[in-house]
N, C-alpha and C positions, 0 to 999 in steps of 0.2 A: 110302091119304091122301085126305082130303076135299078136294075142290077147290070151295070155296064161293065164287060169283061174288057181285061187288059193285059198286056205283058210288061214286065219290069225286067229290065238288066242292073244288077246292084253290083257295085265293087266297094270291097271293104278294105281299109289298110289299117296298120297299126299292129299291136300284138294280137293277132287273130289265128295263128296256126299254133297247133299243139295244145290249145285251150278248152277244146269241146266245141268250137264255134259252130263246125258243120252240124254237129248234132243239134245243138240248140236251135239253128236255122230250120233244120228239118222238123224238129218238134213242134215249133210255132207256125211253120207253113201247112203242117198236117192238121193242127188244130183249127185253122182258118180255111181249110179246104182247099189250098192253092198247089198246084202242081209245078214241076221243075226240077232243077237240080242245083247242087251246091258243091263247089271244088276249091280246092288249093291250087294257087298258081305259084310259079317258081319265084316270082316275084315277091313272095310273101303275103301276098293279098289273097281274100276270098272273093271269088267269083259266083254271082247266084242270078240264074235266070229262073224267072217264076211267071205263071200265068192264073187268072182268077179274077174274081171279083174287084173292082178298083179300090172301093173303100178297105176291103181286108188287105189288098196289096199295100196300100197306104200304113195300115195298122202294123202290118208285118215289117215294114220299112223301120218303123218306130222300134221295134224290137231289134232289128239288126243295128243300129245306129248306137245301142247300148251294149249289146253283146252280153256273153255269159259272164258270171263273177270274176274270173280270172283273166278275161280279155280286155285289151285296153284299146278301144277302137279311137284312131286318131282321125279317120276321115271315111264317110260314107257317100257315094254318089247313087244317082238313081237316073235311069234313061227309060222313058215311056215309050211303048210300040204298040203295035196293033196285034190283036190275038192271033196265034197261028195254030192253035190245038195242037201242039207239036208233042204234047205229054200226055 
């Protein structure tokens, strides 16, 4: 089984601040053994940079597009990049 490593930059918009979104993302990333960070932007969006196994990153993106119970994800985009081992 190939374990291709990758880097993903994810931008999420909608009602995603003040609803536990960062903790939700952190919890799922930790379960999937991904590294990186999650931060709120002044625009009201959430910005995520994460690295790890590409299949797990795709699974994580699925969780992010749903969000926690009180969130209302309007849009989510992902940009793929090469692993930098930054975290």
